[in-house]
N, C-alpha and C positions, 0 to 999 in steps of 0.2 A: 434531512439529515439522518435520520434514524432509518438507515437501510442496512442491509447484512454487510456490505463492503466495509462500513464503518465501525463494525462490532468486533469485540475482543474475541469472540468465539467464531469468526469467520475463518475457515482455512479451506482452500480448494482441493486439498489432498484427502479429505475425509468424506465419508458418505454424507449426502445432503448439503455438504460443504459448510457444516456446522458441528463444533466440537461439543456443544451443548445438547445432550441427548434429550432432554426435557422439552425443548422447544419444538414447536410444530413445524414442519417443512415449509419453506418458502419457495415458491417457483421462481419468481423475479427478484434476484439478489440486488439488483440495482435500483429498485423502486422502493417507496417508502413503505413501511409495514409497522404492525403494533406488537411486535414480539415482547413479551414481559420480561425476557431475560437480557434483553439488549443493554450492553455496556459500551461505551465509547472506547475505541482503541487509542492509545497514546503513542504518537508518532514523533519523531524528531523533525523539527522544521528545518530546512536547507534553505537559507536565504540567499539572497544575490550575490554576497560577497564570497562565500564559499564556491558558488557556481563560477565565478570569476577566476578564482585560483585553480579550479578544475579545468577551466578553459585554458589558462596559461600554461599548465602543465602539459596539457594534451598538444598545444601548439609547439612547446619545446621538444617533446618528443617526437613530433613530426618533423621538425626541422633537423634534429639528429638522425633520424631515419634516412631523410632525402638528401642531406649534406653529402659532399665527396670527401 
């Protein structure tokens, strides 16, 4: 779970893909490492109920597009 991809400092758009300049470069961002500056990123969980509503919205838009 302690991988660069789960860290607050991970950013694919910056050098070494890490915003924290004190951290040593990590070659494999998807594997576990022992970075002392690691902090879990907080992400919003999207549950099944919201995914269902997105599906229904997409289906409605498709029906409108294909209807005569």
